[in-house]
DOVO-631137 format. One record per residue (C-alpha): residue number from 1; residue in three letters; chain; x, z, y. Coordinates in steps of 0.02 Angstrom, whole numbers. Layout:
BEGIN
+-----+-----+---+--------+--------+--------+
|   k |   r | c |     xx |     zz |     yy |
+-----+-----+---+--------+--------+--------+
| NUM | ALA | A |      X |      Z |      Y |
...
+-----+-----+---+--------+--------+--------+
// end
This chain:
BEGIN
+-----+-----+---+--------+--------+--------+
|   k |   r | c |     xx |     zz |     yy |
+-----+-----+---+--------+--------+--------+
|   1 | MET | A |  -2415 |  -3388 |   4430 |
|   2 | ARG | A |  -2468 |  -3223 |   4504 |
|   3 | ALA | A |  -2433 |  -3137 |   4338 |
|   4 | HIS | A |  -2264 |  -3216 |   4327 |
|   5 | GLY | A |  -2230 |  -3160 |   4504 |
|   6 | SER | A |  -2280 |  -2983 |   4464 |
|   7 | ILE | A |  -2171 |  -2979 |   4311 |
|   8 | PHE | A |  -2024 |  -3048 |   4409 |
|   9 | ILE | A |  -2042 |  -2913 |   4541 |
|  10 | LEU | A |  -2058 |  -2775 |   4411 |
|  11 | VAL | A |  -1904 |  -2833 |   4320 |
|  12 | LEU | A |  -1808 |  -2842 |   4483 |
|  13 | CYS | A |  -1860 |  -2667 |   4532 |
|  14 | GLY | A |  -1820 |  -2601 |   4359 |
|  15 | SER | A |  -1648 |  -2681 |   4368 |
|  16 | CYS | A |  -1617 |  -2606 |   4539 |
|  17 | GLY | A |  -1665 |  -2435 |   4478 |
|  18 | PHE | A |  -1548 |  -2451 |   4330 |
|  19 | GLN | A |  -1406 |  -2509 |   4442 |
|  20 | ASP | A |  -1438 |  -2367 |   4563 |
|  21 | ALA | A |  -1434 |  -2241 |   4420 |
|  22 | SER | A |  -1275 |  -2320 |   4353 |
|  23 | ARG | A |  -1192 |  -2313 |   4524 |
|  24 | ASP | A |  -1249 |  -2133 |   4542 |
|  25 | LYS | A |  -1170 |  -2086 |   4376 |
|  26 | SER | A |  -1010 |  -2176 |   4422 |
|  27 | ALA | A |  -1003 |  -2082 |   4586 |
|  28 | GLN | A |  -1030 |  -1917 |   4497 |
|  29 | ALA | A |   -895 |  -1961 |   4370 |
|  30 | GLU | A |   -774 |  -2000 |   4511 |
|  31 | PHE | A |   -815 |  -1833 |   4593 |
|  32 | HIS | A |   -777 |  -1737 |   4433 |
|  33 | TYR | A |   -619 |  -1839 |   4403 |
|  34 | LYS | A |   -556 |  -1791 |   4575 |
|  35 | LEU | A |   -595 |  -1609 |   4538 |
|  36 | ALA | A |   -497 |  -1626 |   4375 |
|  37 | ARG | A |   -350 |  -1702 |   4468 |
|  38 | ASN | A |   -350 |  -1556 |   4591 |
|  39 | TYR | A |   -358 |  -1430 |   4449 |
|  40 | TYR | A |   -211 |  -1517 |   4365 |
|  41 | SER | A |   -111 |  -1507 |   4527 |
|  42 | ASP | A |   -147 |  -1319 |   4527 |
|  43 | ARG | A |    -94 |  -1311 |   4343 |
|  44 | ASN | A |   -267 |  -1250 |   4293 |
|  45 | ILE | A |   -270 |  -1351 |   4133 |
|  46 | ALA | A |   -428 |  -1275 |   4060 |
|  47 | MET | A |   -534 |  -1320 |   4212 |
|  48 | CYS | A |   -450 |  -1490 |   4223 |
|  49 | GLN | A |   -502 |  -1528 |   4044 |
|  50 | ARG | A |   -678 |  -1466 |   4078 |
|  51 | GLU | A |   -699 |  -1581 |   4228 |
|  52 | LEU | A |   -626 |  -1728 |   4133 |
|  53 | HIS | A |   -751 |  -1700 |   3993 |
|  54 | THR | A |   -892 |  -1705 |   4121 |
|  55 | ALA | A |   -822 |  -1859 |   4207 |
|  56 | LEU | A |   -807 |  -1956 |   4044 |
|  57 | SER | A |   -979 |  -1900 |   3987 |
|  58 | LEU | A |  -1049 |  -1979 |   4145 |
|  59 | ASP | A |   -939 |  -2134 |   4139 |
|  60 | PRO | A |   -849 |  -2167 |   3973 |
|  61 | ASN | A |   -762 |  -2316 |   4055 |
|  62 | HIS | A |   -675 |  -2216 |   4191 |
|  63 | ALA | A |   -496 |  -2276 |   4163 |
|  64 | GLU | A |   -411 |  -2147 |   4274 |
|  65 | ALA | A |   -501 |  -2004 |   4188 |
|  66 | HIS | A |   -440 |  -2068 |   4019 |
|  67 | HIS | A |   -264 |  -2080 |   4088 |
|  68 | LEU | A |   -264 |  -1904 |   4159 |
|  69 | LYS | A |   -338 |  -1838 |   3996 |
|  70 | GLY | A |   -196 |  -1923 |   3901 |
|  71 | PHE | A |    -68 |  -1852 |   4021 |
|  72 | VAL | A |   -136 |  -1676 |   3995 |
|  73 | LEU | A |   -134 |  -1700 |   3806 |
|  74 | LEU | A |     44 |  -1764 |   3816 |
|  75 | GLY | A |     95 |  -1605 |   3905 |
|  76 | LEU | A |      5 |  -1502 |   3772 |
|  77 | LYS | A |    103 |  -1598 |   3638 |
|  78 | GLN | A |    -56 |  -1668 |   3563 |
|  79 | TYR | A |     29 |  -1835 |   3546 |
|  80 | GLU | A |    -92 |  -1929 |   3434 |
|  81 | GLN | A |   -238 |  -1888 |   3548 |
|  82 | ALA | A |   -134 |  -1935 |   3700 |
|  83 | VAL | A |    -94 |  -2104 |   3623 |
|  84 | ALA | A |   -281 |  -2136 |   3597 |
|  85 | GLU | A |   -319 |  -2096 |   3779 |
|  86 | PHE | A |   -179 |  -2206 |   3847 |
|  87 | GLU | A |   -231 |  -2349 |   3735 |
|  88 | GLN | A |   -410 |  -2332 |   3797 |
|  89 | THR | A |   -346 |  -2333 |   3977 |
|  90 | LEU | A |   -256 |  -2497 |   3943 |
|  91 | ARG | A |   -409 |  -2573 |   3861 |
|  92 | LEU | A |   -508 |  -2535 |   4019 |
|  93 | LYS | A |   -367 |  -2576 |   4140 |
|  94 | PRO | A |   -229 |  -2683 |   4061 |
|  95 | ASP | A |   -120 |  -2676 |   4217 |
|  96 | HIS | A |   -115 |  -2485 |   4220 |
|  97 | TYR | A |     75 |  -2474 |   4216 |
|  98 | GLU | A |     87 |  -2285 |   4216 |
|  99 | ALA | A |    -25 |  -2277 |   4063 |
| 100 | ARG | A |     87 |  -2403 |   3975 |
| 101 | ASN | A |    242 |  -2300 |   4014 |
| 102 | ASN | A |    157 |  -2139 |   3960 |
| 103 | LEU | A |     97 |  -2223 |   3800 |
| 104 | GLY | A |    277 |  -2267 |   3764 |
| 105 | ALA | A |    330 |  -2087 |   3796 |
| 106 | ALA | A |    196 |  -2022 |   3677 |
| 107 | LEU | A |    251 |  -2144 |   3542 |
| 108 | ILE | A |    431 |  -2085 |   3564 |
| 109 | ALA | A |    372 |  -1906 |   3542 |
| 110 | LEU | A |    291 |  -1963 |   3379 |
| 111 | GLU | A |    458 |  -2044 |   3330 |
| 112 | LYS | A |    378 |  -2216 |   3328 |
| 113 | PHE | A |    527 |  -2289 |   3417 |
| 114 | GLU | A |    507 |  -2474 |   3376 |
| 115 | GLU | A |    324 |  -2468 |   3429 |
| 116 | ALA | A |    371 |  -2379 |   3590 |
| 117 | ILE | A |    500 |  -2511 |   3633 |
| 118 | LYS | A |    371 |  -2649 |   3604 |
| 119 | VAL | A |    245 |  -2560 |   3717 |
| 120 | LEU | A |    371 |  -2525 |   3855 |
| 121 | THR | A |    468 |  -2689 |   3860 |
| 122 | PRO | A |    340 |  -2781 |   3972 |
| 123 | LEU | A |    370 |  -2651 |   4108 |
| 124 | LEU | A |    556 |  -2694 |   4118 |
| 125 | SER | A |    518 |  -2860 |   4202 |
| 126 | GLU | A |    354 |  -2815 |   4289 |
| 127 | PRO | A |    382 |  -2838 |   4477 |
| 128 | LEU | A |    229 |  -2735 |   4524 |
| 129 | TYR | A |    280 |  -2581 |   4424 |
| 130 | PRO | A |    345 |  -2458 |   4555 |
| 131 | THR | A |    451 |  -2346 |   4442 |
| 132 | PRO | A |    546 |  -2458 |   4320 |
| 133 | ALA | A |    682 |  -2327 |   4299 |
| 134 | PHE | A |    564 |  -2225 |   4190 |
| 135 | ALA | A |    528 |  -2373 |   4076 |
| 136 | PHE | A |    713 |  -2414 |   4061 |
| 137 | GLY | A |    747 |  -2231 |   4026 |
| 138 | ASN | A |    616 |  -2220 |   3890 |
| 139 | VAL | A |    674 |  -2382 |   3807 |
| 140 | GLY | A |    854 |  -2322 |   3816 |
| 141 | TYR | A |    809 |  -2157 |   3736 |
| 142 | ALA | A |    711 |  -2246 |   3599 |
| 143 | TYR | A |    864 |  -2353 |   3560 |
| 144 | TYR | A |    970 |  -2195 |   3559 |
| 145 | ARG | A |    856 |  -2117 |   3428 |
| 146 | LEU | A |    870 |  -2279 |   3329 |
| 147 | LYS | A |   1061 |  -2259 |   3341 |
| 148 | ASP | A |   1082 |  -2423 |   3433 |
| 149 | MET | A |   1205 |  -2351 |   3557 |
| 150 | GLU | A |   1248 |  -2512 |   3648 |
| 151 | LYS | A |   1067 |  -2553 |   3691 |
| 152 | ALA | A |   1037 |  -2370 |   3733 |
| 153 | ARG | A |   1186 |  -2372 |   3852 |
| 154 | GLN | A |   1130 |  -2533 |   3937 |
| 155 | HIS | A |    953 |  -2473 |   3968 |
| 156 | LEU | A |   1001 |  -2297 |   4023 |
| 157 | GLU | A |   1135 |  -2361 |   4141 |
| 158 | MET | A |   1002 |  -2474 |   4218 |
| 159 | ALA | A |    884 |  -2325 |   4231 |
| 160 | VAL | A |   1004 |  -2220 |   4334 |
| 161 | PHE | A |   1056 |  -2372 |   4436 |
| 162 | LEU | A |    873 |  -2400 |   4485 |
| 163 | ASN | A |    846 |  -2214 |   4517 |
| 164 | PRO | A |   1007 |  -2119 |   4558 |
| 165 | MET | A |    907 |  -1957 |   4561 |
| 166 | PHE | A |    848 |  -1976 |   4381 |
| 167 | CYS | A |    921 |  -1818 |   4304 |
| 168 | VAL | A |    840 |  -1843 |   4133 |
| 169 | GLY | A |    913 |  -2019 |   4131 |
| 170 | TYR | A |   1087 |  -1951 |   4165 |
| 171 | ASN | A |   1066 |  -1819 |   4029 |
| 172 | ASN | A |   1015 |  -1949 |   3900 |
| 173 | LEU | A |   1153 |  -2066 |   3956 |
| 174 | GLY | A |   1275 |  -1923 |   3932 |
| 175 | GLN | A |   1216 |  -1903 |   3753 |
| 176 | VAL | A |   1245 |  -2088 |   3723 |
| 177 | TYR | A |   1421 |  -2081 |   3796 |
| 178 | LYS | A |   1458 |  -1925 |   3693 |
| 179 | ASP | A |   1406 |  -2010 |   3531 |
| 180 | MET | A |   1508 |  -2164 |   3578 |
| 181 | GLY | A |   1662 |  -2054 |   3596 |
| 182 | ARG | A |   1669 |  -2075 |   3785 |
| 183 | GLN | A |   1688 |  -1890 |   3823 |
| 184 | GLU | A |   1743 |  -1905 |   4005 |
| 185 | ASP | A |   1597 |  -2020 |   4045 |
| 186 | ALA | A |   1482 |  -1898 |   3955 |
| 187 | ILE | A |   1547 |  -1753 |   4060 |
| 188 | THR | A |   1519 |  -1855 |   4219 |
| 189 | ALA | A |   1340 |  -1898 |   4168 |
| 190 | PHE | A |   1293 |  -1719 |   4120 |
| 191 | THR | A |   1373 |  -1653 |   4280 |
| 192 | LYS | A |   1269 |  -1776 |   4384 |
| 193 | ALA | A |   1112 |  -1719 |   4294 |
| 194 | ILE | A |   1151 |  -1539 |   4340 |
| 195 | LYS | A |   1193 |  -1583 |   4520 |
| 196 | ILE | A |   1026 |  -1672 |   4541 |
| 197 | CYS | A |    922 |  -1543 |   4445 |
| 198 | PRO | A |   1017 |  -1377 |   4442 |
| 199 | LYS | A |    878 |  -1291 |   4343 |
| 200 | TYR | A |    874 |  -1423 |   4206 |
| 201 | ALA | A |    942 |  -1329 |   4054 |
| 202 | GLU | A |    985 |  -1465 |   3928 |
| 203 | PRO | A |   1141 |  -1540 |   4011 |
| 204 | TYR | A |   1217 |  -1365 |   4019 |
| 205 | TYR | A |   1200 |  -1357 |   3829 |
| 206 | HIS | A |   1284 |  -1524 |   3804 |
| 207 | LEU | A |   1428 |  -1480 |   3920 |
| 208 | GLY | A |   1449 |  -1315 |   3829 |
| 209 | ALA | A |   1460 |  -1409 |   3664 |
| 210 | ILE | A |   1589 |  -1531 |   3733 |
| 211 | TYR | A |   1700 |  -1393 |   3802 |
| 212 | GLN | A |   1681 |  -1288 |   3645 |
| 213 | ALA | A |   1738 |  -1436 |   3539 |
| 214 | ALA | A |   1887 |  -1454 |   3656 |
| 215 | HIS | A |   1928 |  -1267 |   3629 |
| 216 | LYS | A |   1894 |  -1227 |   3811 |
| 217 | LEU | A |   1794 |  -1077 |   3758 |
| 218 | SER | A |   1779 |   -987 |   3925 |
| 219 | THR | A |   1708 |  -1141 |   4011 |
| 220 | ALA | A |   1595 |  -1175 |   3863 |
| 221 | SER | A |   1529 |   -997 |   3868 |
| 222 | GLU | A |   1483 |  -1016 |   4053 |
| 223 | PHE | A |   1380 |  -1170 |   4019 |
| 224 | PHE | A |   1294 |  -1093 |   3868 |
| 225 | GLN | A |   1256 |   -936 |   3968 |
| 226 | ARG | A |   1175 |  -1036 |   4108 |
| 227 | CYS | A |   1075 |  -1137 |   3981 |
| 228 | ALA | A |   1015 |   -977 |   3897 |
| 229 | GLU | A |    957 |   -909 |   4065 |
| 230 | LEU | A |    865 |  -1068 |   4116 |
| 231 | ALA | A |    785 |  -1099 |   3946 |
| 232 | GLU | A |    747 |   -918 |   3902 |
| 233 | GLY | A |    607 |   -903 |   3774 |
| 234 | THR | A |    626 |  -1081 |   3710 |
| 235 | PRO | A |    714 |  -1152 |   3556 |
| 236 | LEU | A |    847 |  -1227 |   3670 |
| 237 | GLY | A |    875 |  -1059 |   3752 |
| 238 | SER | A |    899 |   -978 |   3581 |
| 239 | ARG | A |   1027 |  -1111 |   3533 |
| 240 | CYS | A |   1123 |  -1082 |   3693 |
| 241 | GLN | A |   1115 |   -893 |   3670 |
| 242 | ALA | A |   1184 |   -909 |   3493 |
| 243 | ARG | A |   1332 |  -1017 |   3549 |
| 244 | LYS | A |   1387 |   -931 |   3708 |
+-----+-----+---+--------+--------+--------+
// end
């Protein structure tokens, strides 16, 4: 009995030591994740990635670190890698709604529109998701790229209804209206996008194109000029510069 008692105590102590070490690693991982988050806020992407690597080396199951890593990769246009990180986040934390939305955005960037819609649709009726406008906006844009204009319109109108300050939503809704032949509604949507986000270049381009097609060349030139200034050094800026 004494031997059994000794073994039992040793096993217990060994287990406690293992748990303590595990907790210590988790705490260290959380520390490095918070550093990464601060570096991301400061737009120091290199240091952010370094701290995320350390955090995930210490705790490969740190869901928030995977999510932030995916978000960084999304910004760097490394879409396949971003998808993998968002999927891992959801495996670890199935109710991580931001990761689900960002996974949908990454799939849209990869032009996997049907897959994106499937991923995003649960968010449209999720009462605990705090920013449903983004999910509606992404689904609407995916339908737009699939050329289903009616579903695109419905979802994007809901997006800007839920968030009247959603300038990207208004821009995308304007594109839908434009392709549906609803030019006045398109102008209204693009104008709202500009009013909300005056430094957002894309709606200036679309307004320039509408006014150019209507032979209002002076007005068109003004919009193209502003777009070229805001998007200088980008492909969009070059397109605006060429058309002004």
